[in-house]
C-alpha positions in Angstrom: 11.9 12.3 -10.5 9.5 14.8 -11.9 8.9 17.8 -9.7 5.6 19.5 -9.0 4.9 23.1 -8.1 5.0 24.0 -4.4 1.4 24.8 -3.9 -0.2 22.4 -1.4 -2.7 20.0 -3.0 -4.6 16.9 -2.0 -1.6 14.4 -2.4 0.3 16.6 0.1 -2.5 16.4 2.8 -2.9 12.6 2.2 0.8 12.1 2.7 0.8 14.3 5.8 -2.0 12.3 7.3 -0.4 8.9 6.4 2.9 10.0 8.1 1.1 10.6 11.4 -0.4 7.1 11.4 1.3 3.8 12.5 3.2 1.7 9.9 4.7 2.5 6.5 2.9 5.6 5.1 3.5 4.4 1.5 1.8 1.1 2.2 -1.1 2.9 3.8 -1.6 5.3 0.9 -1.5 2.7 -1.8 -3.8 0.3 0.0 -6.3 3.2 0.7 -6.3 4.3 -3.0 -6.7 0.7 -4.3 -9.6 0.0 -2.0 -11.2 3.3 -3.0 -10.8 2.3 -6.6 -12.5 -1.1 -6.0 -15.4 0.5 -4.2 -16.0 2.9 -7.1 -15.5 0.1 -9.6 -18.2 -2.1 -8.2 -20.8 0.7 -7.8 -20.0 2.9 -10.8 -18.0 1.1 -13.5 -19.5 -2.4 -13.6 -21.9 -1.3 -16.4 -19.5 1.1 -18.1 -18.8 -0.2 -21.6 -15.2 1.1 -21.7 -14.3 -0.5 -18.4 -15.9 -3.8 -19.4 -14.0 -3.9 -22.7 -10.7 -3.4 -20.8 -11.8 -6.0 -18.2 -12.4 -8.6 -21.0 -9.2 -7.7 -22.7 -7.1 -8.1 -19.5 -9.1 -11.2 -18.5 -9.7 -9.7 -15.0 -7.1 -9.0 -12.4 -4.2 -10.9 -10.9 -4.6 -13.4 -8.1 -4.0 -10.9 -5.3 -6.2 -8.2 -6.6 -9.0 -10.5 -7.6 -9.3 -11.6 -4.0 -9.1 -8.1 -2.6 -11.9 -7.2 -5.0 -13.9 -10.2 -3.7 -13.6 -9.0 -0.1 -16.1 -6.3 -1.0 -18.9 -8.9 -0.8 -20.7 -7.1 -3.6 -22.3 -10.2 -5.1 -24.2 -8.4 -7.9 -21.2 -6.4 -9.1 -18.9 -9.4 -8.9 -21.5 -11.6 -10.6 -21.8 -9.2 -13.5 -18.1 -8.9 -14.0 -17.3 -12.6 -13.9 -20.3 -13.6 -16.0 -18.8 -11.2 -18.6 -15.4 -13.0 -18.4 -16.9 -16.5 -18.6 -19.2 -15.7 -21.5 -16.5 -14.0 -23.6 -13.5 -16.3 -22.8 -14.8 -19.6 -21.4 -12.1 -22.2 -21.1 -9.4 -19.8 -22.3 -9.5 -18.6 -18.7 -8.3 -22.0 -17.5 -5.6 -22.4 -20.1 -4.1 -18.9 -20.2 -3.1 -16.9 -17.1 -4.2 -13.3 -16.5 -1.6 -10.6 -17.2 1.2 -10.2 -14.6 1.3 -7.5 -13.5 -2.4 -6.7 -13.9 -3.9 -3.2 -14.5 -4.2 -2.6 -10.7 -0.6 -3.6 -10.1 0.4 -1.1 -12.8 -1.8 1.6 -11.2 -0.2 0.9 -7.8 3.3 1.2 -9.2 2.4 4.7 -10.6 0.8 5.6 -7.3 4.0 4.5 -5.4 6.1 6.8 -7.6 3.7 9.7 -7.1 3.7 9.4 -3.3 7.4 9.3 -3.1 7.6 12.2 -5.5 5.3 14.2 -3.3 7.5 13.5 -0.3 10.5 14.7 -2.2 8.8 17.9 -3.4 7.6 18.9 0.0 10.7 17.7 2.0 11.4 21.3 3.1 7.9 21.8 4.3 7.9 22.2 8.2 4.8 20.1 8.7 6.1 17.3 6.5 9.5 17.4 8.2 7.9 17.1 11.6 5.6 14.3 10.5 8.5 12.3 8.9 10.6 12.7 12.1 7.9 11.3 14.3 6.8 8.5 11.8 7.9 4.9 11.8 9.5 5.4 8.4 9.2 3.1 5.4 8.9 -0.7 5.3 11.9 -2.5 3.8 10.5 -2.9 0.2 9.5 0.8 -0.1 12.7 2.0 1.4 14.6 0.0 -1.2 12.3 1.4 -3.9 12.9 4.9 -2.6 16.7 4.3 -2.9 16.2 3.6 -6.6 14.1 6.7 -7.4 15.2 9.4 -5.0 18.3 11.2 -6.4 18.8 13.4 -3.3 21.2 11.5 -1.0 20.3 13.6 2.0 16.6 12.8 1.7 17.2 9.1 1.3 19.7 8.8 4.1 17.2 10.6 6.5 14.5 8.2 5.5 16.8 5.2 6.0 17.8 6.4 9.5 14.2 7.0 10.6 13.2 3.6 9.3 16.1 1.9 10.9 15.7 3.7 14.2 12.1 2.5 14.4 13.4 -1.1 14.5 14.7 -0.5 18.1 11.1 0.5 19.2 9.8 -2.6 17.5 12.3 -4.8 19.2 11.3 -3.3 22.6 7.6 -3.9 21.8 8.3 -7.5 20.7 10.2 -8.2 24.0 7.3 -6.7 26.0 4.8 -8.8 24.1 6.8 -12.0 24.8 7.2 -11.1 28.5 3.4 -10.6 28.7 2.9 -14.4 28.3 4.7 -14.9 31.6 2.2 -15.2 34.4 4.1 -12.7 36.4 3.4 -9.9 33.9 0.2 -8.1 32.9 -1.2 -8.5 29.5 -0.2 -5.6 27.1 -2.5 -2.6 27.2 -1.4 -1.0 23.9 -2.1 -2.2 20.3 1.5 -1.4 19.4 2.6 -4.2 21.7 -0.3 -6.5 21.1 0.3 -6.5 17.4 4.1 -6.1 17.4 4.4 -9.4 15.6 2.3 -8.1 12.7 4.1 -4.8 12.7 7.4 -6.7 12.4 6.2 -8.7 9.4 4.9 -5.5 7.7 8.2 -3.7 8.4 10.3 -6.3 6.8 8.1 -7.4 3.7 5.5 -4.7 3.5 1.7 -4.9 3.9 0.0 -8.1 3.0 -2.4 -6.5 0.5 0.4 -5.2 -1.8 1.8 -7.2 -4.6 5.5 -7.8 -5.1 5.4 -5.7 -8.2 5.0 -2.4 -6.3 7.7 -3.0 -3.7 
């Protein structure tokens, strides 16, 4: 994996912040950057000739990313983009699938590699170490990806241990959630318990918004 210099930069601080939040930090970072990209796209790139040319060439985005884009609710931007596709390709869009992976899938894969690279580069940093120790670790898909790209056994084994240890906390929260449905118990007062079922799904298969190509 390519190494960077040791001066702290924006990716370092983004990683540090993500490690302090619930869930898989890699999922969080990729989703955040993808949504930021879509926001900028609809407000700044819709009328850009270079982007529109690439948009037509790729015939839009894959199924998953098309619907994430649609969640913006930007009717004008979406209307302009899809009118462009329909006028230029017409029925070809019905007979030929969009590229798999799409340009956003590829962008997310590169983002995934960079974030793990940043973690490796700053592994000895005291703040990163502390944040990793107190984090929930990686989801299953990103832990498996990390195993493929991290050539430092010590780093991977530490990530694996932290990620696995978190399962015990998740089991306890799931048990508390289930008990709360018994009339003799009070409703859960923390989001970690209320949404333990969702956290379990994300821990095993990764966040819903991420395509299989970047796991």
